[in-house]
C-alpha positions as CSV (number, residue, x, y, z in Angstrom):
1,M,4.9,59.1,-44.5
2,T,3.9,57.9,-41.0
3,I,4.4,54.3,-39.8
4,D,2.0,53.0,-37.3
5,A,3.7,52.0,-34.0
6,G,1.8,48.8,-33.8
7,T,2.7,47.8,-37.3
8,Q,6.4,48.7,-36.7
9,G,6.4,46.6,-33.4
10,H,4.8,43.7,-35.2
11,R,7.4,43.8,-38.0
12,S,10.3,44.0,-35.5
13,M,8.8,41.0,-33.6
14,T,8.5,39.0,-36.8
15,L,12.1,39.9,-37.8
16,T,13.3,38.9,-34.3
17,T,11.4,35.6,-34.5
18,A,12.8,34.9,-38.0
19,A,16.3,35.6,-36.8
20,A,15.8,33.4,-33.7
21,G,14.9,30.4,-35.8
22,P,18.3,29.9,-37.6
23,Q,20.0,30.8,-34.3
24,R,18.3,27.9,-32.5
25,V,19.3,25.6,-35.4
26,R,22.9,26.8,-35.2
27,R,22.8,26.4,-31.4
28,G,21.5,22.8,-31.7
29,R,24.2,21.9,-34.3
30,S,26.9,23.4,-32.2
31,R,25.8,21.3,-29.2
32,L,26.0,18.2,-31.4
33,R,29.5,19.2,-32.5
34,H,30.6,19.4,-28.8
35,L,29.6,15.8,-28.2
36,T,32.5,13.4,-27.9
37,K,32.8,10.4,-30.1
38,R,31.7,8.2,-27.2
39,D,28.6,10.3,-26.5
40,R,27.6,10.0,-30.2
41,V,28.0,6.2,-30.1
42,I,25.9,6.0,-26.9
43,V,23.2,8.2,-28.4
44,T,23.1,6.2,-31.6
45,V,22.9,2.9,-29.6
46,M,20.1,4.3,-27.4
47,V,18.1,5.2,-30.6
48,V,18.9,2.4,-32.9
49,L,18.7,-0.5,-30.4
50,P,15.1,0.1,-29.2
51,L,14.1,0.7,-32.8
52,A,15.7,-2.5,-33.9
53,L,14.1,-4.5,-31.1
54,D,10.7,-3.0,-32.0
55,L,11.1,-4.0,-35.6
56,V,12.3,-7.5,-34.8
57,F,9.8,-8.4,-32.0
58,I,6.7,-6.4,-33.0
59,W,6.6,-5.1,-36.6
60,G,8.5,-8.0,-38.0
61,P,6.1,-10.7,-36.7
62,A,3.1,-8.5,-37.5
63,L,4.2,-8.2,-41.1
64,A,5.0,-11.9,-41.3
65,T,1.6,-12.8,-39.9
66,F,-0.1,-10.7,-42.6
67,V,1.9,-12.3,-45.4
68,Y,1.4,-15.9,-44.0
69,S,-2.4,-15.2,-43.9
70,F,-2.4,-15.5,-47.7
71,T,-0.6,-18.8,-47.7
72,N,-1.3,-22.5,-46.8
73,A,1.7,-22.6,-44.4
74,T,1.6,-25.5,-42.0
75,G,5.3,-25.7,-40.9
76,A,5.9,-29.0,-42.9
77,A,4.6,-28.8,-46.5
78,P,6.0,-26.2,-49.0
79,V,4.3,-22.8,-48.6
80,Q,2.0,-21.9,-51.4
81,W,0.2,-18.6,-52.1
82,I,-3.6,-19.1,-51.9
83,G,-4.8,-15.5,-51.8
84,W,-8.0,-14.8,-49.8
85,K,-8.9,-18.5,-49.4
86,N,-8.2,-18.6,-45.6
87,Y,-10.4,-15.5,-45.1
88,H,-13.2,-17.1,-47.2
89,D,-13.0,-20.4,-45.3
90,I,-13.1,-18.6,-42.0
91,A,-16.2,-16.6,-42.9
92,T,-18.1,-19.4,-44.6
93,L,-16.9,-22.8,-43.5
94,D,-15.5,-22.5,-39.9
95,P,-18.4,-23.4,-37.5
96,S,-16.5,-21.8,-34.5
97,F,-15.8,-18.3,-36.1
98,W,-19.1,-16.6,-35.7
99,P,-19.8,-17.9,-32.2
100,A,-16.3,-16.6,-31.3
101,V,-17.2,-13.2,-32.7
102,R,-20.4,-13.1,-30.7
103,H,-18.6,-14.1,-27.6
104,N,-15.9,-11.5,-28.1
105,A,-18.7,-8.9,-28.6
106,L,-20.5,-10.1,-25.4
107,W,-17.2,-9.9,-23.6
108,L,-16.8,-6.3,-24.7
109,G,-20.4,-5.5,-23.8
110,V,-20.0,-6.9,-20.3
111,F,-16.8,-5.0,-19.7
112,I,-18.4,-1.7,-20.8
113,L,-21.8,-2.1,-19.1
114,I,-20.8,-3.9,-15.9
115,A,-17.0,-3.9,-15.2
116,T,-16.4,-0.2,-16.1
117,P,-19.3,1.2,-14.1
118,L,-18.4,-1.0,-11.2
119,G,-14.8,0.1,-11.2
120,M,-16.0,3.7,-11.5
121,L,-18.3,3.2,-8.5
122,F,-15.4,1.8,-6.4
123,A,-13.2,4.7,-7.3
124,A,-15.9,7.3,-6.5
125,L,-16.5,5.7,-3.1
126,L,-12.8,5.4,-2.2
127,D,-12.2,9.0,-3.3
128,R,-14.7,10.2,-0.6
129,G,-12.2,9.2,2.1
130,L,-14.1,6.3,3.6
131,R,-12.6,4.8,6.8
132,G,-10.3,1.9,5.9
133,S,-10.2,3.0,2.2
134,R,-6.6,1.8,1.9
135,I,-7.8,-1.7,2.8
136,Y,-10.7,-1.6,0.4
137,Q,-8.4,-0.4,-2.3
138,S,-6.0,-3.2,-1.8
139,V,-8.8,-5.8,-1.7
140,F,-10.3,-4.5,-5.0
141,F,-6.9,-4.3,-6.7
142,L,-5.8,-7.7,-5.6
143,P,-7.3,-9.6,-8.6
144,V,-5.3,-7.3,-10.9
145,M,-2.0,-8.4,-9.4
146,L,-2.9,-12.1,-9.9
147,S,-2.2,-13.8,-13.2
148,L,-5.3,-14.7,-15.3
149,A,-4.2,-18.3,-15.2
150,L,-4.3,-18.3,-11.4
151,I,-7.6,-16.5,-11.4
152,G,-9.0,-19.3,-13.6
153,I,-7.8,-21.9,-11.2
154,I,-9.3,-20.1,-8.2
155,W,-12.7,-19.8,-9.9
156,Q,-12.6,-23.4,-10.9
157,I,-12.6,-24.2,-7.2
158,V,-15.6,-21.9,-6.8
159,Y,-17.5,-23.5,-9.7
160,T,-16.6,-27.1,-9.1
161,T,-19.7,-29.3,-9.3
162,Q,-18.9,-31.6,-6.4
163,G,-18.1,-29.6,-3.3
164,G,-17.6,-26.3,-5.0
165,L,-18.1,-23.1,-3.0
166,L,-20.9,-21.8,-5.1
167,N,-22.8,-25.1,-5.2
168,T,-22.3,-25.5,-1.5
169,L,-23.8,-22.0,-0.9
170,L,-26.7,-23.0,-3.1
171,G,-27.3,-26.1,-1.1
172,H,-26.2,-28.6,-3.7
173,S,-24.0,-31.0,-1.8
174,S,-23.9,-33.5,-4.7
175,G,-24.9,-33.3,-8.3
176,G,-24.9,-29.5,-8.4
177,T,-24.9,-27.2,-11.4
178,D,-22.0,-27.7,-13.9
179,F,-21.2,-24.0,-14.3
180,L,-18.1,-24.6,-16.6
181,G,-19.3,-27.6,-18.5
182,N,-22.7,-26.4,-19.5
183,P,-22.3,-24.5,-22.8
184,D,-25.4,-22.4,-22.1
185,I,-24.0,-20.8,-18.9
186,N,-20.2,-21.3,-19.0
187,I,-19.6,-18.1,-20.9
188,W,-21.4,-16.2,-18.1
189,A,-19.4,-18.0,-15.4
190,V,-16.1,-17.0,-17.1
191,L,-17.3,-13.4,-17.6
192,A,-17.9,-13.2,-13.9
193,E,-14.2,-14.1,-13.4
194,A,-13.1,-11.5,-16.0
195,T,-15.3,-8.8,-14.5
196,W,-13.9,-9.5,-11.0
197,R,-10.5,-8.6,-12.3
198,Q,-11.4,-5.9,-14.7
199,A,-13.4,-3.8,-12.2
200,G,-10.2,-3.4,-10.0
201,Y,-8.2,-2.3,-13.0
202,I,-10.8,0.3,-14.0
203,M,-11.0,1.4,-10.3
204,V,-7.3,2.3,-10.2
205,L,-7.5,4.3,-13.5
206,Y,-10.4,6.3,-12.4
207,L,-9.0,6.8,-8.9
208,S,-5.9,8.3,-10.3
209,G,-8.1,10.6,-12.4
210,L,-10.2,11.7,-9.4
211,K,-7.1,12.5,-7.4
212,A,-6.0,14.9,-10.1
213,V,-9.3,16.8,-10.2
214,D,-9.1,20.3,-8.8
215,P,-10.9,20.4,-5.4
216,A,-12.1,23.9,-6.2
217,L,-14.5,22.3,-8.7
218,K,-16.1,20.2,-6.1
219,E,-16.4,23.1,-3.7
220,S,-18.0,25.3,-6.3
221,A,-20.5,22.6,-7.1
222,A,-21.3,22.2,-3.4
223,L,-21.8,25.9,-3.0
224,D,-24.3,25.9,-6.0
225,G,-26.3,23.2,-4.2
226,A,-25.3,20.2,-6.3
227,S,-25.6,16.8,-4.7
228,G,-22.7,14.4,-4.7
229,W,-24.2,12.5,-7.7
230,Q,-24.8,15.7,-9.7
231,T,-21.3,16.9,-8.9
232,F,-19.7,13.7,-10.2
233,W,-21.7,13.4,-13.4
234,H,-21.9,17.1,-14.4
235,V,-18.6,18.5,-13.0
236,I,-16.0,15.8,-12.3
237,F,-16.8,13.2,-15.0
238,P,-16.4,15.6,-18.0
239,V,-13.1,16.8,-16.6
240,M,-11.7,13.2,-16.7
241,R,-12.0,13.0,-20.5
242,P,-8.4,11.8,-20.9
243,I,-9.0,9.0,-18.4
244,N,-12.2,8.0,-20.2
245,A,-10.3,7.7,-23.4
246,V,-7.7,5.4,-21.7
247,V,-10.5,3.3,-20.1
248,I,-12.2,2.8,-23.5
249,V,-9.0,1.8,-25.2
250,V,-8.0,-0.6,-22.4
251,T,-11.5,-2.1,-22.3
252,V,-11.5,-2.9,-26.0
253,I,-8.0,-4.4,-25.9
254,E,-8.7,-6.5,-22.8
255,S,-12.0,-7.8,-24.2
256,L,-10.6,-8.8,-27.6
257,R,-7.4,-10.4,-26.3
258,A,-9.2,-12.5,-23.7
259,F,-7.6,-15.9,-23.7
260,D,-6.3,-17.3,-20.5
261,L,-9.6,-17.9,-18.6
262,V,-11.3,-19.7,-21.5
263,Y,-8.3,-21.8,-22.3
264,I,-7.9,-23.0,-18.7
265,T,-11.6,-23.8,-18.6
266,N,-12.0,-25.9,-21.8
267,Q,-9.4,-24.7,-24.3
268,G,-11.9,-22.4,-25.9
269,G,-14.3,-25.3,-26.7
270,I,-18.1,-25.4,-26.9
271,G,-19.7,-22.3,-25.3
272,L,-16.4,-20.5,-24.9
273,Q,-15.2,-20.0,-28.4
274,L,-13.0,-16.8,-28.7
275,I,-10.9,-15.6,-31.7
276,S,-7.7,-15.6,-29.6
277,A,-8.4,-19.3,-28.5
278,M,-9.0,-20.2,-32.2
279,I,-5.7,-18.8,-33.2
280,T,-3.9,-21.0,-30.7
281,Q,-5.9,-24.0,-31.6
282,Q,-5.1,-23.6,-35.3
283,I,-1.3,-22.8,-35.0
284,T,-0.4,-25.3,-32.2
285,G,-3.0,-27.9,-33.0
286,P,-2.4,-31.2,-34.9
287,G,-2.5,-29.6,-38.3
288,N,-0.2,-26.7,-37.5
289,R,-2.3,-24.5,-39.8
290,I,0.0,-21.4,-39.5
291,G,-1.6,-19.7,-42.5
292,Y,-5.1,-20.1,-41.3
293,G,-4.2,-19.0,-37.8
294,S,-2.4,-16.0,-39.2
295,A,-5.6,-15.0,-41.0
296,L,-7.5,-15.2,-37.7
297,G,-4.8,-13.1,-36.1
298,V,-5.1,-10.4,-38.8
299,I,-8.9,-10.3,-38.3
300,L,-8.4,-9.9,-34.6
301,L,-5.9,-7.1,-35.1
302,L,-8.3,-5.2,-37.5
303,V,-11.3,-5.7,-35.1
304,S,-9.1,-4.3,-32.3
305,I,-7.7,-1.3,-34.2
306,V,-10.9,0.0,-35.9
307,P,-13.0,0.9,-32.9
308,I,-10.0,2.3,-31.0
309,C,-9.1,4.5,-34.0
310,V,-12.7,5.7,-34.5
311,F,-12.9,6.6,-30.8
312,L,-9.6,8.5,-30.8
313,V,-10.5,10.4,-33.9
314,M,-13.8,11.5,-32.3
315,Q,-11.9,12.6,-29.2
316,F,-9.4,14.6,-31.2
317,R,-12.2,16.3,-33.1
318,K,-13.9,17.3,-29.9
319,D,-10.6,18.7,-28.5
320,D,-10.1,20.7,-31.7
321,A,-13.6,22.0,-31.6
322,E,-13.1,23.3,-28.0
C-alpha cells in the first residue's frame, strides 16, 4: 500500500499543529506560575480597577437611566413605576420633541453634506504640499482646540445685533438682523458655528489618512493619465475606507450630542430645540423630572446607536465579501 507524500506531509503538519496547541497552553500556564504574588496583585488591579470604573461611571448610570425612564422620579416624591407613559407623553404631548428631532436631523445633514466635504477639501489641499501648509493646518484646526462654550461666546460677538461684526459688514450700524433671536434663522446661525469647528476636526482625520496612503498609488494613477481629481476619487478615497468609517461614526455622534452652542445661545429655546438640551431642561429644571429626562436620554442613545451599528455592519460585510 502506497502513501502519497503530500497526504503524509499534511498529516504530519496537522499532528505538529495539534501538538503545538497544548504546548502553548502549558507554556502560558507556566509563565503565570512564575509570576510573583506582587505581580499577580498588580495584574489583577490593572484589570479589575478599569473594569470597575467602567461599570460605575458608564454602564451603571446607563442602566439607571433606562430604569428611571419607566418611573415618575422627580428627586422629591416617592418613585413610582409608570411603564411607557413617559415615552407616550414625549411622542404625543411634548411640543418641543418633534422640532428637536428635526433640528438634530438637520444638524446631521449639515455635518454630512457641508462640514465633512469641507474638511476633506482642506485635507486634500494641504496634502499637496502647499507653501505655508503648516500655518493653514494650524488655522483650520484652531476651532477644534477651543471649547464649544468659548466658540459660542465668540460667535455671539459676531452675531450681535448692535455693533456685531456681521451686521457691521452688512452695513447695519443699528437695528441689524437678530441672527440668534429670530427663530427662523437662529438654527442656521448656530450650524455655521458648529460647521466652523467640525470641518477642522474632519480635516485632521482625513489628513492622517492621506499621509498613510502609499505614494506608489498616486504615481501609478499619474502614469495612467489620471487627473488630480480622478486620482483622489477613484484611487485614494477607496483606500481610506477605515477613515471614512471613523468619520461617519464621529459625525453621527457629534451631531446628536450637540448641546453647548444652543444652550449658550438661548438654552435650547424656540428655534434651537435639541434632544440633548431637552434632557438638561427636564432634569435640572424647576420640576426635576428625572424620569422624563431619562426617557429622552434613552431615545437619544437609541437614535445614536442604530445608524452607527447599521453602518458598521455594512462595512464588515463589505470587508468579508472582499
